[in-house]
C-alpha positions as CSV (number, residue, x, y, z in Angstrom):
1,M,274.1,0.0,62.5
2,E,271.5,2.0,60.6
3,R,269.0,-0.9,60.8
4,Q,269.5,-1.2,64.5
5,M,268.8,2.6,64.9
6,K,265.7,2.3,62.8
7,K,264.5,-0.7,64.8
8,S,265.2,1.1,68.1
9,A,263.2,4.2,66.9
10,L,260.3,2.0,65.8
11,T,260.2,0.2,69.2
12,S,260.3,3.6,70.9
13,R,257.4,4.8,68.8
14,K,255.4,1.7,69.6
15,S,256.0,2.1,73.3
16,I,254.9,5.8,73.2
17,F,251.9,4.8,71.1
18,S,250.8,2.1,73.5
19,S,251.3,4.4,76.5
20,D,249.1,7.0,74.8
21,I,246.4,4.4,74.5
22,I,246.7,2.8,77.9
23,M,247.2,5.8,80.2
24,P,244.0,7.7,79.3
25,K,242.1,4.5,80.1
26,V,243.9,4.1,83.4
27,L,243.2,7.8,84.3
28,L,239.5,7.4,83.2
29,L,239.3,4.4,85.6
30,F,240.6,6.5,88.5
31,A,238.1,9.2,87.7
32,A,235.3,6.7,87.5
33,I,236.2,5.2,90.8
34,S,236.0,8.6,92.5
35,I,232.6,9.3,90.9
36,L,231.2,5.9,91.7
37,T,232.4,6.2,95.3
38,T,230.5,9.5,95.6
39,V,227.4,8.0,94.0
40,G,227.6,5.0,96.3
41,I,227.7,7.2,99.4
42,V,224.8,9.3,98.2
43,L,222.7,6.2,97.4
44,V,223.4,4.6,100.8
45,L,222.4,7.9,102.5
46,L,219.2,8.1,100.4
47,E,218.2,4.5,100.9
48,E,218.7,4.4,104.7
49,S,217.2,7.9,105.2
50,Y,214.2,6.8,103.2
51,R,213.7,3.9,105.6
52,F,213.9,6.3,108.5
53,F,211.4,8.7,107.0
54,Q,209.0,5.8,106.4
55,K,208.8,5.5,110.2
56,V,209.2,9.2,111.2
57,P,207.3,12.0,109.4
58,I,209.8,14.3,107.7
59,L,207.9,17.4,109.0
60,E,208.3,16.2,112.5
61,F,212.0,15.7,111.8
62,I,212.5,19.1,110.4
63,T,210.4,21.2,112.7
64,G,210.6,19.2,116.0
65,T,212.4,21.0,118.9
66,K,213.2,17.9,121.0
67,W,215.8,15.3,120.0
68,T,215.6,12.2,122.2
69,P,215.6,9.2,119.8
70,L,217.0,6.7,122.3
71,F,214.7,7.5,125.1
72,A,211.6,5.5,126.2
73,D,209.4,8.3,124.7
74,P,211.5,9.1,121.5
75,Q,211.3,12.6,119.9
76,Y,212.9,13.1,116.5
77,G,213.1,16.9,116.0
78,V,216.6,17.6,114.5
79,L,216.5,21.4,115.2
80,P,218.5,21.1,118.5
81,L,221.3,19.4,116.6
82,L,221.1,22.1,113.8
83,V,221.2,24.9,116.4
84,G,224.3,23.3,118.1
85,T,226.1,22.9,114.7
86,F,225.1,26.5,113.7
87,L,226.4,27.9,117.0
88,V,229.8,26.2,116.8
89,T,230.2,27.1,113.1
90,V,229.3,30.8,113.7
91,I,231.8,31.0,116.6
92,A,234.5,29.3,114.4
93,S,233.8,31.7,111.6
94,I,234.2,34.7,113.9
95,V,237.6,33.4,114.9
96,A,238.9,32.0,111.6
97,L,237.6,34.4,108.9
98,P,239.3,37.6,110.0
99,L,242.4,35.9,111.3
100,G,242.7,33.8,108.1
101,L,242.2,36.7,105.8
102,G,244.4,39.0,107.7
103,S,247.3,36.5,107.7
104,A,246.7,35.9,104.0
105,I,247.0,39.6,103.3
106,Y,250.2,39.8,105.3
107,L,251.8,36.8,103.6
108,S,250.8,38.1,100.2
109,E,251.4,41.8,100.4
110,Y,253.7,42.6,103.3
111,A,255.9,39.6,104.2
112,P,259.4,39.4,102.6
113,D,260.0,36.3,100.5
114,K,262.3,34.7,103.1
115,L,259.8,35.3,105.9
116,R,256.9,34.0,103.8
117,S,258.8,30.8,103.1
118,V,259.1,30.2,106.8
119,L,255.7,31.5,108.1
120,K,253.5,29.8,105.6
121,P,254.7,26.2,106.3
122,V,254.6,26.9,110.0
123,L,251.0,28.1,109.7
124,E,250.1,25.0,107.7
125,I,251.5,22.8,110.4
126,L,248.3,23.5,112.3
127,A,246.4,21.7,109.6
128,G,248.4,18.5,110.4
129,I,247.5,18.3,114.0
130,P,245.0,15.5,114.8
131,T,241.6,16.9,115.6
132,I,241.4,14.8,118.8
133,V,244.5,16.7,120.0
134,Y,242.5,19.9,119.3
135,G,239.6,18.5,121.3
136,F,241.8,17.8,124.4
137,F,243.3,21.3,124.0
138,A,239.8,22.8,124.0
139,L,238.7,20.8,127.0
140,S,241.9,21.1,129.2
141,F,243.2,24.6,128.2
142,V,240.6,26.8,126.5
143,T,237.6,25.8,128.7
144,P,239.4,26.5,132.1
145,I,240.4,30.0,130.8
146,I,236.8,30.7,129.7
147,R,235.4,29.5,133.1
148,A,237.9,31.6,134.9
149,I,236.6,34.7,133.1
150,L,232.9,33.5,133.0
151,P,232.3,31.2,135.9
152,Q,228.8,30.3,134.8
153,T,230.2,28.5,131.8
154,E,229.6,24.8,131.7
155,V,232.4,22.3,131.5
156,F,231.2,21.3,128.0
157,N,230.3,24.3,126.0
158,A,229.9,25.6,122.5
159,L,232.2,28.6,123.0
160,S,235.3,26.5,123.7
161,A,234.6,24.1,120.8
162,G,233.9,27.0,118.4
163,I,237.1,28.8,119.2
164,V,239.3,25.7,118.7
165,V,237.4,24.7,115.5
166,G,238.1,28.3,114.3
167,I,241.8,27.9,115.1
168,M,241.9,24.5,113.2
169,I,240.5,26.0,110.0
170,I,242.7,29.1,109.9
171,P,245.5,27.4,107.9
172,M,243.0,26.3,105.2
173,I,241.5,29.8,104.8
174,S,244.9,31.5,105.0
175,S,246.7,29.3,102.5
176,L,243.9,29.3,99.9
177,S,243.3,33.0,100.2
178,E,247.0,33.7,99.9
179,D,247.3,31.6,96.8
180,A,244.3,33.5,95.3
181,M,245.9,36.9,96.1
182,S,249.3,35.8,94.8
183,A,247.7,35.0,91.4
184,V,246.6,38.7,91.0
185,P,248.8,40.2,88.4
186,A,251.5,42.6,89.6
187,S,250.4,45.1,87.0
188,L,247.2,45.8,89.0
189,R,249.3,46.6,92.1
190,N,251.7,48.8,90.1
191,A,248.8,50.7,88.6
192,A,247.3,51.4,92.0
193,Y,250.7,52.5,93.4
194,A,251.1,54.8,90.4
195,L,247.8,56.5,91.3
196,G,249.1,57.2,94.8
197,S,247.5,54.3,96.7
198,T,249.1,53.1,100.0
199,K,250.1,49.5,100.5
200,L,247.0,48.9,102.7
201,E,244.7,50.5,100.1
202,V,246.2,48.3,97.4
203,A,245.7,45.2,99.5
204,V,242.1,46.0,100.6
205,K,240.8,47.8,97.5
206,V,242.6,46.1,94.7
207,V,244.0,42.7,95.6
208,V,241.2,41.4,97.8
209,P,238.4,42.3,95.3
210,A,240.5,40.8,92.4
211,A,240.9,37.6,94.4
212,L,237.4,37.5,95.8
213,S,236.3,34.3,94.1
214,G,239.3,32.4,95.6
215,I,238.8,34.0,99.0
216,V,235.1,33.1,99.0
217,A,236.0,29.5,98.0
218,S,238.4,29.3,100.9
219,F,235.8,30.6,103.3
220,V,233.2,28.1,102.3
221,L,235.7,25.2,102.4
222,G,236.8,26.3,105.8
223,L,233.2,26.6,107.1
224,S,232.3,23.2,105.5
225,R,235.2,21.8,107.4
226,A,233.8,23.4,110.6
227,V,230.3,22.0,110.0
228,G,231.7,18.5,109.5
229,E,234.2,18.6,112.4
230,T,233.7,15.7,114.8
231,M,236.3,15.1,117.5
232,I,236.6,18.6,118.8
233,V,232.9,19.1,119.3
234,T,232.5,15.6,120.7
235,L,235.1,16.2,123.4
236,A,234.5,19.9,124.1
237,A,230.9,20.8,123.2
238,G,229.2,18.0,125.0
239,A,226.3,15.7,124.1
240,L,223.2,17.6,125.3
241,P,220.9,18.6,122.4
242,N,219.8,22.1,123.6
243,M,217.6,24.5,121.7
244,S,219.7,27.3,123.1
245,F,221.9,29.9,121.4
246,N,223.9,30.5,124.6
247,P,227.5,29.6,123.8
248,L,228.3,29.0,127.4
249,Q,226.0,25.9,127.6
250,S,226.6,22.4,126.4
251,V,225.3,21.6,122.9
252,E,225.3,18.6,120.6
253,T,226.2,18.9,116.9
254,L,225.1,16.7,114.0
255,T,228.5,15.0,113.8
256,A,228.8,14.5,117.6
257,Y,225.5,12.7,117.6
258,I,226.6,10.4,114.8
259,V,229.7,9.5,116.8
260,S,227.8,8.9,120.0
261,V,225.2,6.6,118.4
262,A,227.7,4.7,116.1
263,S,229.9,3.9,119.1
264,G,226.9,2.8,121.3
265,D,224.8,-0.3,121.6
266,T,222.0,0.8,119.3
267,T,220.3,-2.2,117.6
268,Y,221.1,-2.5,113.9
269,G,218.1,-1.6,111.8
270,S,216.1,0.1,114.6
271,V,214.8,3.6,114.2
272,G,217.5,4.9,116.6
273,Y,220.1,3.3,114.4
274,L,218.6,4.8,111.2
275,T,218.8,8.3,112.8
276,I,222.5,8.1,111.9
277,Y,221.7,8.2,108.2
278,S,219.0,10.8,108.5
279,V,221.4,13.1,110.4
280,G,224.2,12.3,108.0
281,F,221.9,13.1,105.0
282,T,221.0,16.4,106.7
283,L,224.7,17.2,107.0
284,F,225.3,16.3,103.4
285,V,222.5,18.6,102.2
286,I,223.9,21.5,104.3
287,T,227.4,21.1,102.9
288,L,226.0,20.7,99.3
289,L,224.1,23.9,99.6
290,M,227.1,25.7,100.9
291,N,229.2,24.5,98.0
292,I,226.5,25.5,95.5
293,I,226.3,29.0,96.9
294,A,230.1,29.2,96.9
295,G,230.2,28.1,93.3
296,Y,227.6,30.8,92.3
297,I,229.5,33.5,94.2
298,S,232.8,32.4,92.7
299,R,231.5,32.5,89.2
300,K,229.8,35.9,89.7
301,F,232.9,37.6,91.0
302,R,235.6,35.7,89.1
303,E,238.1,37.9,87.4
304,E,240.1,36.6,84.4
305,Y,243.4,38.1,83.5
């Protein structure tokens, strides 16, 4: 009996020892696959964009104000697409940032536990709605309301697309911001209450500054999601690359252009086809810069407890 117990213990130790050797290697493989996938995407973008810029001067691409790459007289100025993307993102941020932060403050500081356990999952359901449904919602519901108030609004317009993109990213901003606020120690709140602060003052002057790095990260993630949104802007904003900051007009974003060309009859390897990669690379650079800025702000204002 004693020998059998010793043998069983030895077998158990060997099993644990072998798992300690194998599992780190498996996890390293998973991490390597993620890194290699990212590197592969970047290399493809760089290679195909380099082919494009061999045929189109990069200065013309950056500074040009006309984007007609598939016309008989092609123009390759990406500024109209950047303006459309910027306009939709700004409108989305005006909608999402205050609503997302306000709902996060309520969930973190005001809502009872039972109510929070219901409201937060319900709010996060918005994140599970397919974006094409949001696009049809913008086109068939939001746009008619805007046109009833402002008759000069075009059927496809940046305002409708921006509002619905803002609604779509509210759950991301709200959930991440609420998580950051919930991580603030209760001792800070109690100290503020002991000094005579009101609940609103504690939320705005104590909790929000203490959770600022997490809140900024949620803002940037939400805005990056808005910049990269495809189906909503494709259905609601239109496909007309305007150099106009009028939200009532039709615009075309970077992502909407990629969809329109990728689903068309553009010849593989042509300059028109390569514009997909140049626009994709531009989008990649924008989101990368946003994340670098967010990382810097998060490190600068991070509070450790």
